[in-house]
N, C-alpha and C positions, 0 to 999 in steps of 0.2 A: 374372811376378807374384810379389811378395814374400809371405812368410808372414804379415805383418801385413795386407797387402791382401787375402789370402785369408780372414783372420778377419773383416775388415770386410764383405766381400761375403757371407760366411756369416751374420753378424749381421743384415745387411740382409734377407737372404732369410727369416730366422726371423721378423723383425719384420713383413714383408709378409704372410707366411702367417698370423701370429697376428692381424693387423688383418683380414684377410679372414674369418677364422673368426668374430671378433666382429661384424663388420658383418651376417653371415648368421645368427648365433645369438643376438645380444642387441643390439637396436637402441637400448634404453634405455641400456645401459652405453656403447655406442658414442658416443651423443649426449654423455653426461656426461664421458666421457674426453677429448672435444676441448678441454674447459676446462683440462686438466692443462698444466703446462709440458712442453715436448717430451720431455726425458729422463724425467721421471716418467711421462708418458703412455706412452712406449714400454715401460717396465718393467711399468706397470700392465696394459697390453694383453697383454704376453706371459705374465704371471702369469694373467691371466683366461682366456687361451687354454687354457693347462694345466688349470686348474680346470674349464672347460666340457667340454674332451676327456675328462677323468677321469669326469665325471659321465655323460657320454654313453656311455662304454665300459661303465659298470656297467649303465646302462639299455638298452644295445643300441640306441642311438640315433645321429643324426648331427645335431649343432648343434641339440639339443632336440627333434628330430622323429624319428619311428619310421624306422629304417633297413629298406631292403628286404631281405626274406629272413630277418629276425629272427624267432625263435620267440617267440610271445605269452607262453610260460610262463618266459621268461628263462633258457632252458637255457644252460649255459655260464658263468653268472655267476661262479661260484667260480674258474673258469679264468681269466676275464677279469680278476678282481680280483688273482689271484696274479701275472699278467703285469704288470698296472699297477703293482703294489707293487715288482716287480723293477725295472722301467724307472725308477720314481721313486727307489728307493734309488741306483741307478747314477748318475742325475742329481745327487743329493744328495752323493754321493761324488767329484763332479767329473769323471765319465766323459763325454767329448764324444761326440755321437752325430750321425747324419745325419737323425734324426727331429726335425722342427722343434719339435714340442710339448715334447718332453723337453729339447732343447737350449735352448729358451726357459727352461724351469724352472732348468736348470743356470746359465745365465748370470744370471738374475735373483737366485737365491739367493746366488750368489757375489758379485755387485756390491753387493747390499744387506745382506749378512751376516745373512740370515734363518736362525735356528736350525733345524736339520733336524726338530726336534720338531714344528714347526708344520705343514709338509706331511704329516707322519706322522699328526697329529691329523685332518687332513682324510680321510686313508686310513681312519682308525677310523670316521669318519662313514659312509663307503661300506660298510665292513664291517657296520655296523648295518643298512643297507638289505638287503644280501645275506642277512644272518642273519634278516631279517624280525623284527627286534626289536619287542617289545611295550612300549608307553609307558604305564605304569600311572598315573603322576602327572604333574602339570604340570611339576615338576622334571625328570622323565624326558625330557619333550618338550623343554625348555630345554637339557638337556644334548645331545641330538641337534642342536638348532639351532646350538649352539656348534661342534659338530664338523663341520658342513657349511657354515656360514656365518660364524659369530662369529670363527673362526680365519682365515678369509679376510679379514676386516675387519682383523685384527692384522697379517697379512702386507702388506696394502695400505698401512696406515699406516707400516710400516717402510719401504716403498718412498718414501713421502713424507718420510722422514727422522725419524720419531718413534722414541724410544727410551724415553720415560718410561712406566713401567708404568701410571700413573693415566690417561694419555692413550690407551694401547693398550687399557686397559678400556673407555673410551668407543668406540673403534673396534670392539671386539668387541660392544658393545651395539647398534650399528647393524646389524651382521650379524645378530644375533638378532632384531632388529625386522624386517628384511627376511624372515627365514625364517619367523617367526610369521605374517607377512602372506602369504607363499607358500602356507603350509599351510592357512590360511583360504580363499584363492582356489582351491586345488586339491583341497579335500576330496572332491569327486566324482570327478575324474580319477584322483586317487591311489587311491581305493577301487577303481575299475575295474581298476587295475594291481596290486591286492593289497596296498596299503599304507595303514595308518591311523596317523596321527601324533597325532590327538586323544587326549588322556589318557583311558584307559579309565574312570577314575573320574568323569570328566565325562559320558561317555556313559551310564553306569549312573544317575548323577543325573537325567539327562534321560529315563530309561526305555527306553534303547537298549541292546542287547547288541553291536551292531556297526554299521558304516556300510554300509547297503544303498544302493549308489549309484543303482541304477535304480528304487528305490521312491520316488517323488516325494512320497508322503504324508509321508515322513520329512524332506523337504527343509526345511520350515519350522523344525523342531527343530534341524536341523544348521546352518541359517543362524544360529540363536540362539548355538550353540556357536562358530560362525566369528566373530561379533561379540565373543564373549568372548575369543577369541585376539587380535582386533584391540585389545581393551581391554587385554590384557596386554602387547601391543607398545608402548603409549603411553609408558610410562616409559622405555623403551629408546630410543625416538625422542628423547624429552627429553634423556636422558643423552647421546646422540650430538651433539644441538645444542650442548650445553655444551662439547663437545670441539672445535668448529670453530675456536675462537680460537687453539688451539695448533698449527694447521697453516698452512703457507705459503698466502698469499692464493688463488692458483689452485687448489691442491689442495683448500682449503677450499670454494671455489666448486663444484668438481666433486663433492664429497661431499655438500654441501648440496642440490645439484640431484638426485642420486640419492635423497637422503632424501626430498625432495618427491615425486618421481615415484612412488616406491614406496608412500609413505603415501597417495598418491592412489588407488592401486589398492584399498586398504582402504575408501576413501570411496565408490568406484564400486560395490563389493561391497555396502556397507552400504545404499546409495541404491537399487540395484535389487532388493533383497530376495532370496528363494529362487530366483526366476527368473533371477538373474544367471548360474547354472550352466548355463543353456541355451546359452551361448556363452562363448568365452574372455573373461575380465575384463581389460580393459587400458584405457590412456588414449590419446587421439588425438595425432597428431603435433603439432597446433596447441597442444593442452594442455600437452604436454611443453615446448614452447618458452616458453610462458608461465611454466612452474613454473621454468624456468632463470632467467628474469628475477626471479621472487620469491626464488629461492634467493640471488641477489646481494644482496638486502636482508637475508637472514638473516645472511650473512657480514658485512656492514657492521655489523649490529646487535651481533654478537658481539664485534667489535672495540672496542665501546664499554663492554662489560660487564667487571666485575671477575671474573677467573677463580675467586677464592675464593668467589663467590657461586653457583657451580655447584651443582646439587642433589646431595646425597650418594648413594652408591651402596649404602648399607648393607642394603637389601632386595632388591637385584638380584643376578642370577646371578654367581657367582664363578668365573672361568675357571680351568682347571687349572694 
């Protein structure tokens, strides 16, 4: 077998393993990713697999679920973060490896000329979790959202061929909207894990000193703060919509679908009220497929709009 054939076989293995990780770890992303053109889809899946793995390493999980034998107090987080950063740096420096997750990162970064600072920004987001960073203001929470999600949007957009800074800003905005929605949905689960992403100022204004996950008397107040987060996410969802016209058609459809599905999570949380936290907030498979169809209409509509009519970003978060 030639060296080139070996490389192709290795790439196929990395892609196959990445796809398996996504299928098990994120059904929403797996569904939306099917809309990408094949080359874009492959790189998007491989990048997402690395992001998913890194997040799980920090949380001591496997594909978003608690891993057997992991200590509930997250013992060893610092050591895991250190190892994760070392493996990431090696991949960014072009060092080939037989670890499929980091080989996926190496290949994607190289193929798409993604600046090393972006994966490093994601590492900074994980550091915030390990440090149990305190988010005093809404701006502090937005900064966290950028480092764990906005920058992922930037890297995904680069895989789709985007290089214009204004469009990358819109991609970051979608990541911010996603993360604000995640935080709203997971307020109770995060608090049980010792994490609070709600701005401390908001809690104080609501008469709370902390998030007491198991005190259901607090849930109505916390639900009100969750709705405030969802309201904050709206201009970011709108900004991301304005960026769809700059993407290739199939990429725009995949992004529009993900936007619709994530926004629906907020709608479910709002509709169910405080009792929503009694179970995992999600959308049904049938509803997801309906939203894929609606998202196609979003893409077609943006093709008819003048890009110059897009809402300005003057009051939105400015990425580093």
